[in-house]
N, C-alpha and C positions, 0 to 999 in steps of 0.2 A: 531811485526817485522817491521823494517824500510824498506821503499820501495827501491828496487834495480832494476837496469837494467844491461844488458850485457855491458861489457867494449868495445865490438865491436862497439857500437854506438859512444862512445867517440873517438875511433881511427878514425872512418870515419869522424866525424864532425871536429876533429882537423886537419886532412889531407886536407879536403875541405877548411877550413879556411886559412891554411898556403898557399895553392896554390892560393886562391883568393887574399890574401893580398900580395903575392909575397915575403913572409918573410922566406921561407925555413924551413929546418928541425928544427932549433933552436926554432922557434915559435911553431911548432907542439909539440916538446918535453916539452916546457914550459906549454902548455895547458894541456897535459896529466898529468903532475905532479899536477896540480890543482885539479884533481879528484882522486889522490892517486895512479896513475899507473906509473910504471917505464917504460919510453919509450924504453929502451933497451930490454925489454922482448918481446917475440914473441906474435903475436896476438892470443888471446885465448878467444873465445866467452863465455866460461864457467866462466871466471873471472867476478865478479859482482862489481858494484860501486853504491854509494848512488844516488838515483834518484834526490834528491835536488841538489847534486853537479853537476849532469849532466845538470839540468835545468839552474843552474847558469853559467855553461860553455857556453851554447847556448846564454844566455843573454849577456855575455861578448863579444862574437863574433859579435853580432849585433852592439855593441858599437864600436868595434875596426876594423872590416873588411868592406871594401866598398861593398855595396849591401848585407850586412850581414843578412838582414831580409829574403832574398831569399835563405839562406844557406840550408834550408830544401830540396829544389829541387836538389841541388848539392849532398847533402848527400844521398838522396834517390836513385838517379841515380847511385851512387857509390856502392850501395849494390849489391853483387853478391849472387846468390842462394847458392853457395858452401860455402860462409862465415858462413852460419847458421849450419854447421855440419850435424848431422843426421836429424835434423828438416828440413833443406833445401832439403836433399835427399828424405825424405818422401814426401815433397811437390812436388818435381820435378818428382818423379816416380808415382804420383797419376794418375788416369785414365783421369781426366779432371779438370778444374778449380773449379767446384762445389765440387769435392772431395778434392781438395787442400784447399778450404775454410773450409771444415769440419775438416781437420787436423790442420789448424791454430786455430780453435776454441778449439780443445782439447789440443794441445801441445804448443800453444803460450806462456803459463805461464812458460815454461822452460827458455825463454829468459828474462822474467821480471815478478816481482810479483806486479807491480803497474798497469798492464793492463790485461784486459780480452777481448777476441774476441768472437763474437757471429754471427752466420749465421742467416739470415732472408730471407725467401722465400715467394714470391708472385706468382701469375699466370704469371706475365710478366718477373720477374727477380729474381736474387739471390744476396744478399748483404753480405759483411763482415763488421760488426760493431766493432768499437774500443771503449771500455770503459776504462777510465784511472782515477785512484784515484789521488788526489792532489789538492792543493790550486790553484785557478785561478791565473796564472802568465804568463808572456811572454814566459819564457822558456818551460813551459808545452805546450803552443800553438804551438811553433816551433817543439817540440818533436812529437806532434800529427801529424803535417804536414809531418815530416820526415817519420813517420811510414806509413801514407797513400801513400806517394810518393813511398816508398820502396816496399810496397805491389803491387802497380800498375806496377812498374818497373819489379818486379819478375814475375808477371802475364804475361807480354808481353814476358819475356824471356823464359818461359816454354811452352806457348801455341804454338801449331803447326800452328795456323792460324794468320792472321793479326787481332789483338785484338782491339776491340772498346769498350770503357766503355760507359755505359748508363748515369751515372751521378756520381759526386763526391760531398760530403758534409762535411763541418766542422762546429763545434758548435761555435767556437770563431769568433769575428768580422773580417772583411776583412782587409788585409794590404792595404797600399796606392797603391802599384803597383801590379795589378793582371795579368800583361802580362806573367810572368814566369809560372804561374799556368795554364792559358788558353793554352799556347803553349805546355806545357808538357802533360797535360791530354787530350787535343783536344776533349773535351766534356763539357757539362754544369757543372760549378763548383759553388756551393752555400756556402756562409759563413753565420754565424748566424743561422744555421740549427738546427734541433732537435737532430742530431746525427753526429758522425764522421763515414763516411762510404764510401765504394766503391760498386757501383751497376753495375752488368753485366746482360744483357738479357740472356735468356735461350739458345738461339742459340749459343752465344759465350761461355757461361759457360759449355756447353756440348761438345764443340769441344775438341778433344784429346790433351793431352800434348805431347810434342815432345818425351820425354823419358818415356812415360807411360809403367809401368811394374808392374802389380798387385802383382806378387810374391815378387819383390824387395820392393815394398811399404809395404807389410805385414811384411817383415823382419825389416824394419826401424820402423814400428809401435811398434813392440815388444821391440826394443831398447828404444824407447821414453817412452813406458809404464813403463819400469824399471826406467828411469830417473825421471818420475813423482812420482813413489813410493818412490824414495830416497829423494825427496824433502819434506820439512815440509809443511803440507797441511792446517795449520790453516789460513794462509793468503788467500789461494784459497777459502776455504769454507766461510770464513768471507766476502770476497769480493763478492762472488756470492750472498750471502744473502743480503748484502747491496744494490746491484744492483736490486734485486727482490723487496726489500722493497721500494726503491726509485721509481720504476716503478708503484707501487700500491698506493702510498700515496695520490694522488688526489682523490681516492675513499675511503680513510680512512686508518688508520694504520693497516696493515695486521697482522694476528695472526700467531703463531708458526705453527698451523695446516695447514693454507693455504700455507705457505712457504714450509712445508714438502711435501705437495701434488705437488707443482711445481717441487720440487727436486726429486719426484718419490720415496719417502721414508715415513716411519711412523713417527709420532710425537715422539714416544719413541726412535727410532733409531737416529733421528736428535738431540734430547736432549742429548743422550749419546755421540754423536760425539762432540757436543759443549762442554760438560763437560770435555771430554778427552783432548780437546785443550784449556781449560781454557777460553772459550768464553761464553759470555752471550747474549742471544737473545735480551734482552731489550737494552743492550749496543750497539749492532749492529744496532738496530732500531734507537737509538739516533744518532749514527754516520751517518746513511743514511740520516736522516732528516737534520742534520747539513750540510753535504756535498751538499745535494740538495739545501738547503737554500742559501749557499754561492754561488753556481753556478748561481742560479736564480737572486740573488742580483747583481752578477758581470756581467752576460752575457745577461740579459734581462732588459726591462724597466717596468716590472710588478710592480704594486703597492704593498705596504707592505701587504695589505689585501689579495691580490691575491697570494703572496708568502706564506703567512700563510696557505691559503687554500690548495695550491699545495703541502705543506709539512705536511699535515694531521692535522692542527690545526683548531679548530672550531672558535676561536676568535683571533684577532690580538694581543690583550694584552697578551694572553697565549704564543703566538709565541715569542713576544718580551722578555718576562721573560726567556723563554727557550734559546733564542739566546744570551742573556746577560750572561747566565750561561755557554754557550759553548765558546763564543768569548770574553767575558769581555767587550762588548760594544753593543749598540743597533743596530738593522739592518740598521737603517738610517745612523748612524755614520760609520758603516762598508762600506756601499755603497759609501759614500762621500770620505772616505779614499782611496778606490780603484780608484775612478775617478781621484783624485788628483795624485795618483801614476802613472797613465797611461798618464797624460798630458805631 
């Protein structure tokens, strides 16, 4: 299945670009047509567009709009909790932000099939992590920033208290101008990090939401569960497995049994689900290794030997042969091409 995102994001980024450029409705409409959306149609978050088309739209805006690289901040701030339909209402009626994060982890896939959200708890804080499939490119980085900004904006909107974030992190390199990010988040912001995440200490995470209503939240949960059941689940299951595999590769290639244990199911049940969805565990492992290799080559300065180890290969020569099979070029050539593209 081709990666898709809600057309809601295209509407928002096109509007922000048109306003920033001072080019009016005609420019907005032109941008919407490039992603296959009729601008005369009413906003509908359930209408999906190709993820690659959306990333290209973001990249075009960077080229054409003054301060276009900071468009992520403007788009994120423009997001309203009610724009997200039942998903937003379930978020808003949750008891507190920790509960909202749990709903985002479970139901975020309703808005896109290229992203997964994961909650991570420590003694000090709770974080919502963004995992997103896709080739490393500027449009993907901007989309990640938009998502993190939007989550932060919504968190501030629903919390009854004056919300302070503990830290914000992005996996991609820092843009030239960090001022918009520090001003918006008003907390430490790290680029080149291990993850895309928002972290909130427990004191803030457990403060009540403004419209906390457990009964209403339960009602919307039921609605969202039906939406999940109506969706094709092959991308969701495959993506979860790829993420689990990638997280385990530095310790060796995981087995089907170990992944089944992490998913809380039996090997037999997991194999049956994979077969029903025409998925192959070995193919998912291969895809996870390729995606991780591409990210490490693009986003780090690890040596090729280190990248080979981190993707589960005992020898660099074996990794090189596998990468040539995946990408049609050596890891070294892949990294050089990316560096030239970003200059």
